[in-house]
Gaussian input, Z-matrix of N, CA and C with variables (Angstrom, degrees):
# hf/3-21g

backbone

0 1
 N
 C     1     B1
 C     2     B2     1     A1
 N     3     B3     2     A2     1     D1
 C     4     B4     3     A3     2     D2
 C     5     B5     4     A4     3     D3
 N     6     B6     5     A5     4     D4
 C     7     B7     6     A6     5     D5
 C     8     B8     7     A7     6     D6
 N     9     B9     8     A8     7     D7
 C    10    B10     9     A9     8     D8
 C    11    B11    10    A10     9     D9
 N    12    B12    11    A11    10    D10
 C    13    B13    12    A12    11    D11
 C    14    B14    13    A13    12    D12
 N    15    B15    14    A14    13    D13
 C    16    B16    15    A15    14    D14
 C    17    B17    16    A16    15    D15
 N    18    B18    17    A17    16    D16
 C    19    B19    18    A18    17    D17
 C    20    B20    19    A19    18    D18
 N    21    B21    20    A20    19    D19
 C    22    B22    21    A21    20    D20
 C    23    B23    22    A22    21    D21
 N    24    B24    23    A23    22    D22
 C    25    B25    24    A24    23    D23
 C    26    B26    25    A25    24    D24
 N    27    B27    26    A26    25    D25
 C    28    B28    27    A27    26    D26
 C    29    B29    28    A28    27    D27
 N    30    B30    29    A29    28    D28
 C    31    B31    30    A30    29    D29
 C    32    B32    31    A31    30    D30
 N    33    B33    32    A32    31    D31
 C    34    B34    33    A33    32    D32
 C    35    B35    34    A34    33    D33
 N    36    B36    35    A35    34    D34
 C    37    B37    36    A36    35    D35
 C    38    B38    37    A37    36    D36
 N    39    B39    38    A38    37    D37
 C    40    B40    39    A39    38    D38
 C    41    B41    40    A40    39    D39
 N    42    B42    41    A41    40    D40
 C    43    B43    42    A42    41    D41
 C    44    B44    43    A43    42    D42
 N    45    B45    44    A44    43    D43
 C    46    B46    45    A45    44    D44
 C    47    B47    46    A46    45    D45
 N    48    B48    47    A47    46    D46
 C    49    B49    48    A48    47    D47
 C    50    B50    49    A49    48    D48
 N    51    B51    50    A50    49    D49
 C    52    B52    51    A51    50    D50
 C    53    B53    52    A52    51    D51
 N    54    B54    53    A53    52    D52
 C    55    B55    54    A54    53    D53
 C    56    B56    55    A55    54    D54
 N    57    B57    56    A56    55    D55
 C    58    B58    57    A57    56    D56
 C    59    B59    58    A58    57    D57
 N    60    B60    59    A59    58    D58
 C    61    B61    60    A60    59    D59
 C    62    B62    61    A61    60    D60
 N    63    B63    62    A62    61    D61
 C    64    B64    63    A63    62    D62
 C    65    B65    64    A64    63    D63
 N    66    B66    65    A65    64    D64
 C    67    B67    66    A66    65    D65
 C    68    B68    67    A67    66    D66
 N    69    B69    68    A68    67    D67
 C    70    B70    69    A69    68    D68
 C    71    B71    70    A70    69    D69
 N    72    B72    71    A71    70    D70
 C    73    B73    72    A72    71    D71
 C    74    B74    73    A73    72    D72
 N    75    B75    74    A74    73    D73
 C    76    B76    75    A75    74    D74
 C    77    B77    76    A76    75    D75
 N    78    B78    77    A77    76    D76
 C    79    B79    78    A78    77    D77
 C    80    B80    79    A79    78    D78
 N    81    B81    80    A80    79    D79
 C    82    B82    81    A81    80    D80
 C    83    B83    82    A82    81    D81
 N    84    B84    83    A83    82    D82
 C    85    B85    84    A84    83    D83
 C    86    B86    85    A85    84    D84
 N    87    B87    86    A86    85    D85
 C    88    B88    87    A87    86    D86
 C    89    B89    88    A88    87    D87
 N    90    B90    89    A89    88    D88
 C    91    B91    90    A90    89    D89
 C    92    B92    91    A91    90    D90
 N    93    B93    92    A92    91    D91
 C    94    B94    93    A93    92    D92
 C    95    B95    94    A94    93    D93
 N    96    B96    95    A95    94    D94
 C    97    B97    96    A96    95    D95
 C    98    B98    97    A97    96    D96
 N    99    B99    98    A98    97    D97
 C   100   B100    99    A99    98    D98
 C   101   B101   100   A100    99    D99
 N   102   B102   101   A101   100   D100
 C   103   B103   102   A102   101   D101
 C   104   B104   103   A103   102   D102
 N   105   B105   104   A104   103   D103
 C   106   B106   105   A105   104   D104
 C   107   B107   106   A106   105   D105
 N   108   B108   107   A107   106   D106
 C   109   B109   108   A108   107   D107
 C   110   B110   109   A109   108   D108
 N   111   B111   110   A110   109   D109
 C   112   B112   111   A111   110   D110
 C   113   B113   112   A112   111   D111
 N   114   B114   113   A113   112   D112
 C   115   B115   114   A114   113   D113
 C   116   B116   115   A115   114   D114
 N   117   B117   116   A116   115   D115
 C   118   B118   117   A117   116   D116
 C   119   B119   118   A118   117   D117
 N   120   B120   119   A119   118   D118
 C   121   B121   120   A120   119   D119
 C   122   B122   121   A121   120   D120
 N   123   B123   122   A122   121   D121
 C   124   B124   123   A123   122   D122
 C   125   B125   124   A124   123   D123
 N   126   B126   125   A125   124   D124
 C   127   B127   126   A126   125   D125
 C   128   B128   127   A127   126   D126
 N   129   B129   128   A128   127   D127
 C   130   B130   129   A129   128   D128
 C   131   B131   130   A130   129   D129
 N   132   B132   131   A131   130   D130
 C   133   B133   132   A132   131   D131
 C   134   B134   133   A133   132   D132
 N   135   B135   134   A134   133   D133
 C   136   B136   135   A135   134   D134
 C   137   B137   136   A136   135   D135
 N   138   B138   137   A137   136   D136
 C   139   B139   138   A138   137   D137
 C   140   B140   139   A139   138   D138
 N   141   B141   140   A140   139   D139
 C   142   B142   141   A141   140   D140
 C   143   B143   142   A142   141   D141
 N   144   B144   143   A143   142   D142
 C   145   B145   144   A144   143   D143
 C   146   B146   145   A145   144   D144
 N   147   B147   146   A146   145   D145
 C   148   B148   147   A147   146   D146
 C   149   B149   148   A148   147   D147
 N   150   B150   149   A149   148   D148
 C   151   B151   150   A150   149   D149
 C   152   B152   151   A151   150   D150
 N   153   B153   152   A152   151   D151
 C   154   B154   153   A153   152   D152
 C   155   B155   154   A154   153   D153
 N   156   B156   155   A155   154   D154
 C   157   B157   156   A156   155   D155
 C   158   B158   157   A157   156   D156
 N   159   B159   158   A158   157   D157
 C   160   B160   159   A159   158   D158
 C   161   B161   160   A160   159   D159
 N   162   B162   161   A161   160   D160
 C   163   B163   162   A162   161   D161
 C   164   B164   163   A163   162   D162
 N   165   B165   164   A164   163   D163
 C   166   B166   165   A165   164   D164
 C   167   B167   166   A166   165   D165
 N   168   B168   167   A167   166   D166
 C   169   B169   168   A168   167   D167
 C   170   B170   169   A169   168   D168
 N   171   B171   170   A170   169   D169
 C   172   B172   171   A171   170   D170
 C   173   B173   172   A172   171   D171
 N   174   B174   173   A173   172   D172
 C   175   B175   174   A174   173   D173
 C   176   B176   175   A175   174   D174
 N   177   B177   176   A176   175   D175
 C   178   B178   177   A177   176   D176
 C   179   B179   178   A178   177   D177
 N   180   B180   179   A179   178   D178
 C   181   B181   180   A180   179   D179
 C   182   B182   181   A181   180   D180
 N   183   B183   182   A182   181   D181
 C   184   B184   183   A183   182   D182
 C   185   B185   184   A184   183   D183
 N   186   B186   185   A185   184   D184
 C   187   B187   186   A186   185   D185
 C   188   B188   187   A187   186   D186
 N   189   B189   188   A188   187   D187
 C   190   B190   189   A189   188   D188
 C   191   B191   190   A190   189   D189
 N   192   B192   191   A191   190   D190
 C   193   B193   192   A192   191   D191
 C   194   B194   193   A193   192   D192
 N   195   B195   194   A194   193   D193
 C   196   B196   195   A195   194   D194
 C   197   B197   196   A196   195   D195
 N   198   B198   197   A197   196   D196
 C   199   B199   198   A198   197   D197
 C   200   B200   199   A199   198   D198
 N   201   B201   200   A200   199   D199
 C   202   B202   201   A201   200   D200
 C   203   B203   202   A202   201   D201
 N   204   B204   203   A203   202   D202
 C   205   B205   204   A204   203   D203
 C   206   B206   205   A205   204   D204
 N   207   B207   206   A206   205   D205
 C   208   B208   207   A207   206   D206
 C   209   B209   208   A208   207   D207
 N   210   B210   209   A209   208   D208
 C   211   B211   210   A210   209   D209
 C   212   B212   211   A211   210   D210
 N   213   B213   212   A212   211   D211
 C   214   B214   213   A213   212   D212
 C   215   B215   214   A214   213   D213
 N   216   B216   215   A215   214   D214
 C   217   B217   216   A216   215   D215
 C   218   B218   217   A217   216   D216
 N   219   B219   218   A218   217   D217
 C   220   B220   219   A219   218   D218
 C   221   B221   220   A220   219   D219
 N   222   B222   221   A221   220   D220
 C   223   B223   222   A222   221   D221
 C   224   B224   223   A223   222   D222
 N   225   B225   224   A224   223   D223
 C   226   B226   225   A225   224   D224
 C   227   B227   226   A226   225   D225
 N   228   B228   227   A227   226   D226
 C   229   B229   228   A228   227   D227
 C   230   B230   229   A229   228   D228
 N   231   B231   230   A230   229   D229
 C   232   B232   231   A231   230   D230
 C   233   B233   232   A232   231   D231
 N   234   B234   233   A233   232   D232
 C   235   B235   234   A234   233   D233
 C   236   B236   235   A235   234   D234
 N   237   B237   236   A236   235   D235
 C   238   B238   237   A237   236   D236
 C   239   B239   238   A238   237   D237
 N   240   B240   239   A239   238   D238
 C   241   B241   240   A240   239   D239
 C   242   B242   241   A241   240   D240
 N   243   B243   242   A242   241   D241
 C   244   B244   243   A243   242   D242
 C   245   B245   244   A244   243   D243
 N   246   B246   245   A245   244   D244
 C   247   B247   246   A246   245   D245
 C   248   B248   247   A247   246   D246
 N   249   B249   248   A248   247   D247
 C   250   B250   249   A249   248   D248
 C   251   B251   250   A250   249   D249
 N   252   B252   251   A251   250   D250
 C   253   B253   252   A252   251   D251
 C   254   B254   253   A253   252   D252
 N   255   B255   254   A254   253   D253
 C   256   B256   255   A255   254   D254
 C   257   B257   256   A256   255   D255
 N   258   B258   257   A257   256   D256
 C   259   B259   258   A258   257   D257
 C   260   B260   259   A259   258   D258
 N   261   B261   260   A260   259   D259
 C   262   B262   261   A261   260   D260
 C   263   B263   262   A262   261   D261
 N   264   B264   263   A263   262   D262
 C   265   B265   264   A264   263   D263
 C   266   B266   265   A265   264   D264
 N   267   B267   266   A266   265   D265
 C   268   B268   267   A267   266   D266
 C   269   B269   268   A268   267   D267
 N   270   B270   269   A269   268   D268
 C   271   B271   270   A270   269   D269
 C   272   B272   271   A271   270   D270
 N   273   B273   272   A272   271   D271
 C   274   B274   273   A273   272   D272
 C   275   B275   274   A274   273   D273
 N   276   B276   275   A275   274   D274
 C   277   B277   276   A276   275   D275
 C   278   B278   277   A277   276   D276
 N   279   B279   278   A278   277   D277
 C   280   B280   279   A279   278   D278
 C   281   B281   280   A280   279   D279
 N   282   B282   281   A281   280   D280
 C   283   B283   282   A282   281   D281
 C   284   B284   283   A283   282   D282
 N   285   B285   284   A284   283   D283
 C   286   B286   285   A285   284   D284
 C   287   B287   286   A286   285   D285
 N   288   B288   287   A287   286   D286
 C   289   B289   288   A288   287   D287
 C   290   B290   289   A289   288   D288
 N   291   B291   290   A290   289   D289
 C   292   B292   291   A291   290   D290
 C   293   B293   292   A292   291   D291

   B1=1.4435
   B2=1.5221
   B3=1.3152
   B4=1.4597
   B5=1.5251
   B6=1.3450
   B7=1.4588
   B8=1.5251
   B9=1.3284
   B10=1.4645
   B11=1.5204
   B12=1.3253
   B13=1.4657
   B14=1.5248
   B15=1.3417
   B16=1.4557
   B17=1.5225
   B18=1.3448
   B19=1.4620
   B20=1.5201
   B21=1.3225
   B22=1.4622
   B23=1.5159
   B24=1.3195
   B25=1.4662
   B26=1.5200
   B27=1.3415
   B28=1.4596
   B29=1.5226
   B30=1.3376
   B31=1.4560
   B32=1.5285
   B33=1.3129
   B34=1.4567
   B35=1.5211
   B36=1.3307
   B37=1.4678
   B38=1.5229
   B39=1.3273
   B40=1.4633
   B41=1.5254
   B42=1.3265
   B43=1.4602
   B44=1.5225
   B45=1.3200
   B46=1.4589
   B47=1.5313
   B48=1.3362
   B49=1.4609
   B50=1.5219
   B51=1.3198
   B52=1.4594
   B53=1.5303
   B54=1.3091
   B55=1.4617
   B56=1.5209
   B57=1.3298
   B58=1.4660
   B59=1.5289
   B60=1.3428
   B61=1.4594
   B62=1.5277
   B63=1.3279
   B64=1.4619
   B65=1.5247
   B66=1.3238
   B67=1.4721
   B68=1.5284
   B69=1.3225
   B70=1.4728
   B71=1.5239
   B72=1.3223
   B73=1.4630
   B74=1.5177
   B75=1.3139
   B76=1.4625
   B77=1.5225
   B78=1.3237
   B79=1.4683
   B80=1.5269
   B81=1.3309
   B82=1.4756
   B83=1.5187
   B84=1.3157
   B85=1.4593
   B86=1.5212
   B87=1.3332
   B88=1.4620
   B89=1.5244
   B90=1.3243
   B91=1.4589
   B92=1.5211
   B93=1.3260
   B94=1.4550
   B95=1.5273
   B96=1.3224
   B97=1.4524
   B98=1.5208
   B99=1.3101
   B100=1.4601
   B101=1.5310
   B102=1.3310
   B103=1.4624
   B104=1.5255
   B105=1.3327
   B106=1.4626
   B107=1.5204
   B108=1.2995
   B109=1.4656
   B110=1.5179
   B111=1.3369
   B112=1.4602
   B113=1.5260
   B114=1.3305
   B115=1.4619
   B116=1.5300
   B117=1.3333
   B118=1.4617
   B119=1.5271
   B120=1.3303
   B121=1.4512
   B122=1.5256
   B123=1.3076
   B124=1.4632
   B125=1.5345
   B126=1.3333
   B127=1.4676
   B128=1.5264
   B129=1.3285
   B130=1.4649
   B131=1.5231
   B132=1.3045
   B133=1.4561
   B134=1.5318
   B135=1.3298
   B136=1.4591
   B137=1.5245
   B138=1.3294
   B139=1.4721
   B140=1.5204
   B141=1.3197
   B142=1.4676
   B143=1.5223
   B144=1.3251
   B145=1.4639
   B146=1.5256
   B147=1.3319
   B148=1.4658
   B149=1.5296
   B150=1.3318
   B151=1.4672
   B152=1.5192
   B153=1.3065
   B154=1.4608
   B155=1.5274
   B156=1.3220
   B157=1.4610
   B158=1.5329
   B159=1.3280
   B160=1.4614
   B161=1.5098
   B162=1.3189
   B163=1.4621
   B164=1.5219
   B165=1.3263
   B166=1.4627
   B167=1.5201
   B168=1.3316
   B169=1.4598
   B170=1.5223
   B171=1.3208
   B172=1.4614
   B173=1.5214
   B174=1.3110
   B175=1.4645
   B176=1.5252
   B177=1.3284
   B178=1.4641
   B179=1.5218
   B180=1.3391
   B181=1.4550
   B182=1.5279
   B183=1.3259
   B184=1.4639
   B185=1.5282
   B186=1.3110
   B187=1.4644
   B188=1.5182
   B189=1.3282
   B190=1.4613
   B191=1.5279
   B192=1.3430
   B193=1.4696
   B194=1.5272
   B195=1.3249
   B196=1.4654
   B197=1.5298
   B198=1.3110
   B199=1.4611
   B200=1.5233
   B201=1.3495
   B202=1.4639
   B203=1.5270
   B204=1.3268
   B205=1.4598
   B206=1.5231
   B207=1.3108
   B208=1.4636
   B209=1.5262
   B210=1.3287
   B211=1.4596
   B212=1.5287
   B213=1.3361
   B214=1.4624
   B215=1.5232
   B216=1.3326
   B217=1.4664
   B218=1.5303
   B219=1.3285
   B220=1.4658
   B221=1.5204
   B222=1.3307
   B223=1.4596
   B224=1.5285
   B225=1.3417
   B226=1.4656
   B227=1.5293
   B228=1.3256
   B229=1.4663
   B230=1.5323
   B231=1.3264
   B232=1.4673
   B233=1.5246
   B234=1.3136
   B235=1.4689
   B236=1.5191
   B237=1.3210
   B238=1.4637
   B239=1.5197
   B240=1.3233
   B241=1.4667
   B242=1.5276
   B243=1.3357
   B244=1.4566
   B245=1.5236
   B246=1.3193
   B247=1.4609
   B248=1.5155
   B249=1.3076
   B250=1.4644
   B251=1.5264
   B252=1.3251
   B253=1.4603
   B254=1.5302
   B255=1.3039
   B256=1.4693
   B257=1.5224
   B258=1.3258
   B259=1.4655
   B260=1.5201
   B261=1.3320
   B262=1.4613
   B263=1.5156
   B264=1.3338
   B265=1.4674
   B266=1.5258
   B267=1.3199
   B268=1.4684
   B269=1.5314
   B270=1.3142
   B271=1.4640
   B272=1.5130
   B273=1.3044
   B274=1.4706
   B275=1.5106
   B276=1.3390
   B277=1.4572
   B278=1.5208
   B279=1.3438
   B280=1.4678
   B281=1.5210
   B282=1.3039
   B283=1.4661
   B284=1.5301
   B285=1.3384
   B286=1.4554
   B287=1.5307
   B288=1.3013
   B289=1.4635
   B290=1.5125
   B291=1.3176
   B292=1.4726
   B293=1.4894
   A1=110.14
   A2=116.48
   A3=121.22
   A4=110.95
   A5=115.97
   A6=120.09
   A7=111.01
   A8=117.56
   A9=119.75
   A10=110.53
   A11=117.76
   A12=120.36
   A13=110.36
   A14=117.31
   A15=120.89
   A16=110.54
   A17=116.69
   A18=120.54
   A19=111.26
   A20=116.43
   A21=120.41
   A22=110.27
   A23=116.55
   A24=120.63
   A25=110.78
   A26=117.30
   A27=121.26
   A28=110.77
   A29=116.10
   A30=120.44
   A31=110.56
   A32=116.23
   A33=120.88
   A34=110.99
   A35=116.30
   A36=120.03
   A37=111.32
   A38=117.47
   A39=120.98
   A40=111.01
   A41=116.87
   A42=120.48
   A43=110.36
   A44=116.83
   A45=120.29
   A46=110.98
   A47=118.04
   A48=120.99
   A49=110.89
   A50=116.32
   A51=120.70
   A52=110.87
   A53=116.69
   A54=120.71
   A55=110.40
   A56=117.55
   A57=120.86
   A58=111.65
   A59=117.15
   A60=120.33
   A61=111.11
   A62=116.51
   A63=119.62
   A64=110.52
   A65=117.18
   A66=119.79
   A67=110.80
   A68=117.48
   A69=120.37
   A70=110.46
   A71=116.34
   A72=120.37
   A73=110.83
   A74=117.24
   A75=120.83
   A76=110.25
   A77=116.67
   A78=120.23
   A79=112.03
   A80=116.98
   A81=120.21
   A82=111.80
   A83=117.56
   A84=120.37
   A85=112.64
   A86=117.14
   A87=119.58
   A88=112.83
   A89=118.78
   A90=121.49
   A91=113.99
   A92=117.78
   A93=121.27
   A94=110.36
   A95=115.71
   A96=120.72
   A97=113.59
   A98=117.80
   A99=121.67
   A100=110.04
   A101=116.68
   A102=121.31
   A103=112.14
   A104=117.20
   A105=119.81
   A106=110.96
   A107=116.78
   A108=120.59
   A109=109.95
   A110=116.57
   A111=119.51
   A112=111.29
   A113=116.99
   A114=119.36
   A115=111.29
   A116=117.00
   A117=120.31
   A118=110.52
   A119=115.90
   A120=121.27
   A121=111.37
   A122=115.95
   A123=120.57
   A124=111.05
   A125=115.74
   A126=119.18
   A127=110.93
   A128=116.99
   A129=121.28
   A130=110.66
   A131=116.37
   A132=120.41
   A133=110.81
   A134=117.06
   A135=121.00
   A136=111.42
   A137=116.10
   A138=119.69
   A139=111.63
   A140=117.27
   A141=120.50
   A142=110.75
   A143=115.67
   A144=119.11
   A145=111.41
   A146=116.86
   A147=119.27
   A148=111.58
   A149=117.19
   A150=119.13
   A151=111.51
   A152=117.12
   A153=119.96
   A154=110.50
   A155=117.16
   A156=119.15
   A157=110.80
   A158=117.18
   A159=120.61
   A160=112.23
   A161=117.40
   A162=121.57
   A163=111.08
   A164=116.63
   A165=120.02
   A166=111.53
   A167=116.72
   A168=120.89
   A169=110.95
   A170=115.99
   A171=120.72
   A172=111.31
   A173=116.27
   A174=119.98
   A175=110.99
   A176=117.25
   A177=120.66
   A178=111.08
   A179=117.43
   A180=121.07
   A181=111.16
   A182=116.36
   A183=120.24
   A184=110.51
   A185=116.96
   A186=119.63
   A187=111.53
   A188=118.23
   A189=119.32
   A190=110.65
   A191=117.29
   A192=120.50
   A193=111.38
   A194=117.13
   A195=121.17
   A196=109.60
   A197=116.80
   A198=120.57
   A199=110.87
   A200=116.86
   A201=120.36
   A202=111.29
   A203=117.02
   A204=120.98
   A205=110.59
   A206=117.14
   A207=121.15
   A208=110.62
   A209=117.17
   A210=120.50
   A211=110.76
   A212=117.40
   A213=121.33
   A214=110.82
   A215=116.55
   A216=120.08
   A217=110.63
   A218=117.61
   A219=119.73
   A220=111.30
   A221=117.36
   A222=120.63
   A223=110.93
   A224=117.27
   A225=122.06
   A226=110.27
   A227=117.73
   A228=119.17
   A229=113.40
   A230=117.54
   A231=118.96
   A232=111.90
   A233=117.80
   A234=120.11
   A235=110.05
   A236=116.11
   A237=119.96
   A238=111.27
   A239=116.93
   A240=120.72
   A241=110.17
   A242=116.92
   A243=121.30
   A244=111.98
   A245=116.87
   A246=120.46
   A247=111.98
   A248=116.25
   A249=120.62
   A250=110.52
   A251=116.83
   A252=121.09
   A253=111.07
   A254=116.79
   A255=121.12
   A256=110.90
   A257=116.62
   A258=119.95
   A259=111.70
   A260=117.23
   A261=121.38
   A262=112.19
   A263=116.33
   A264=119.66
   A265=111.35
   A266=116.76
   A267=120.28
   A268=111.50
   A269=116.42
   A270=120.23
   A271=110.46
   A272=118.28
   A273=121.62
   A274=111.93
   A275=116.68
   A276=119.97
   A277=110.81
   A278=117.59
   A279=120.37
   A280=111.31
   A281=117.44
   A282=120.25
   A283=112.38
   A284=116.93
   A285=119.71
   A286=112.50
   A287=118.21
   A288=121.27
   A289=109.94
   A290=115.09
   A291=118.79
   A292=111.43
   D1=-35.58
   D2=-179.38
   D3=-62.91
   D4=-40.05
   D5=-178.85
   D6=-65.71
   D7=-39.82
   D8=179.44
   D9=-67.53
   D10=-34.14
   D11=176.45
   D12=-67.40
   D13=-38.63
   D14=177.52
   D15=-64.58
   D16=-43.49
   D17=178.51
   D18=-64.31
   D19=-39.62
   D20=178.18
   D21=-64.49
   D22=-40.15
   D23=178.89
   D24=-64.28
   D25=-42.75
   D26=178.57
   D27=-63.41
   D28=-42.41
   D29=180.00
   D30=-65.08
   D31=-39.78
   D32=178.28
   D33=-63.64
   D34=-41.62
   D35=178.51
   D36=-65.42
   D37=-41.17
   D38=178.36
   D39=-63.11
   D40=-41.57
   D41=178.38
   D42=-64.06
   D43=-39.23
   D44=178.58
   D45=-66.26
   D46=-38.41
   D47=176.18
   D48=-63.50
   D49=-41.02
   D50=178.49
   D51=-62.25
   D52=-44.04
   D53=178.48
   D54=-64.89
   D55=-40.46
   D56=178.44
   D57=-62.87
   D58=-41.71
   D59=178.82
   D60=-65.70
   D61=-39.11
   D62=178.57
   D63=-66.51
   D64=-39.53
   D65=176.39
   D66=-64.21
   D67=-38.51
   D68=177.44
   D69=-63.08
   D70=-38.30
   D71=176.83
   D72=-64.26
   D73=-41.97
   D74=177.78
   D75=-62.57
   D76=-43.66
   D77=179.68
   D78=-67.45
   D79=-35.52
   D80=-178.64
   D81=-68.51
   D82=-29.19
   D83=-178.79
   D84=-96.30
   D85=12.85
   D86=-176.78
   D87=-67.77
   D88=-24.68
   D89=-178.65
   D90=-88.85
   D91=-3.96
   D92=-178.35
   D93=-72.86
   D94=144.35
   D95=-176.07
   D96=-104.16
   D97=-10.16
   D98=-177.52
   D99=-67.24
   D100=137.42
   D101=-178.20
   D102=-65.50
   D103=-35.82
   D104=179.38
   D105=-64.49
   D106=-40.36
   D107=179.53
   D108=-68.18
   D109=-40.03
   D110=178.31
   D111=-62.34
   D112=-44.34
   D113=-179.24
   D114=-67.95
   D115=-38.34
   D116=177.84
   D117=-65.66
   D118=-38.62
   D119=178.20
   D120=-62.45
   D121=-45.09
   D122=-179.85
   D123=-65.32
   D124=-41.45
   D125=178.90
   D126=-63.76
   D127=-42.20
   D128=178.54
   D129=-64.32
   D130=-40.70
   D131=-179.89
   D132=-63.57
   D133=-42.85
   D134=177.93
   D135=-64.11
   D136=-43.52
   D137=179.81
   D138=-65.29
   D139=-37.70
   D140=178.07
   D141=-62.06
   D142=-45.21
   D143=-179.05
   D144=-64.07
   D145=-42.86
   D146=-179.27
   D147=-71.08
   D148=-37.01
   D149=-179.57
   D150=-70.92
   D151=-32.03
   D152=179.72
   D153=-64.88
   D154=-43.36
   D155=178.66
   D156=-72.19
   D157=-37.95
   D158=178.87
   D159=-66.34
   D160=-36.24
   D161=179.46
   D162=-64.94
   D163=-39.81
   D164=178.70
   D165=-62.73
   D166=-42.09
   D167=178.42
   D168=-65.36
   D169=-43.64
   D170=-179.95
   D171=-63.33
   D172=-40.52
   D173=179.96
   D174=-63.20
   D175=-40.37
   D176=178.43
   D177=-64.65
   D178=-42.02
   D179=-179.96
   D180=-64.89
   D181=-44.51
   D182=-178.94
   D183=-63.97
   D184=-43.96
   D185=-179.43
   D186=-64.94
   D187=-36.13
   D188=177.97
   D189=-67.09
   D190=-39.26
   D191=178.09
   D192=-66.97
   D193=-38.94
   D194=178.68
   D195=-64.74
   D196=-41.78
   D197=179.07
   D198=-64.22
   D199=-42.64
   D200=178.09
   D201=-62.33
   D202=-43.71
   D203=179.72
   D204=-64.15
   D205=-40.97
   D206=179.61
   D207=-63.64
   D208=-42.53
   D209=178.45
   D210=-64.71
   D211=-41.66
   D212=179.94
   D213=-62.38
   D214=-42.83
   D215=-179.52
   D216=-65.71
   D217=-35.65
   D218=179.10
   D219=-72.73
   D220=-33.00
   D221=-179.18
   D222=-77.30
   D223=-44.62
   D224=-176.54
   D225=-128.96
   D226=74.89
   D227=-175.47
   D228=-67.10
   D229=-31.80
   D230=-177.99
   D231=-71.02
   D232=-29.48
   D233=173.96
   D234=-63.96
   D235=-43.36
   D236=179.68
   D237=-65.22
   D238=-41.76
   D239=178.99
   D240=-64.58
   D241=-44.70
   D242=179.39
   D243=-63.97
   D244=-42.62
   D245=178.34
   D246=-63.65
   D247=-40.29
   D248=177.98
   D249=-66.11
   D250=-40.99
   D251=179.00
   D252=-62.75
   D253=-47.09
   D254=179.15
   D255=-64.36
   D256=-41.56
   D257=176.64
   D258=-60.95
   D259=-40.46
   D260=177.48
   D261=-65.38
   D262=-40.50
   D263=177.01
   D264=-62.25
   D265=-45.85
   D266=179.38
   D267=-63.68
   D268=-42.60
   D269=178.46
   D270=-62.98
   D271=-43.27
   D272=177.54
   D273=-63.56
   D274=-39.34
   D275=178.76
   D276=-65.53
   D277=-43.40
   D278=179.58
   D279=-66.05
   D280=-37.37
   D281=-178.06
   D282=-73.68
   D283=-27.92
   D284=-178.23
   D285=-82.56
   D286=-13.04
   D287=178.90
   D288=-72.43
   D289=148.12
   D290=-179.63
   D291=-96.60

């Protein structure tokens, strides 16, 4: 569970860096007078705002699912092992077919 939290934290930081770079790009082009640049700037700004709120919701959903899966595996480990084994058998069977 600790490793998934570390990966989630790294992913969150990378997403925040991406948003920061996009905001810097929007700020750097604020003095441009071309209509195409203005419209692109506005579109990027709108997408950044919507993606920032959407990312937060997605992160909460993913973390809740990861927590549920972790609890299920701790409660019933043999079900998880059996499901993984059967999934591996099916995947191997599908891959070996011509």
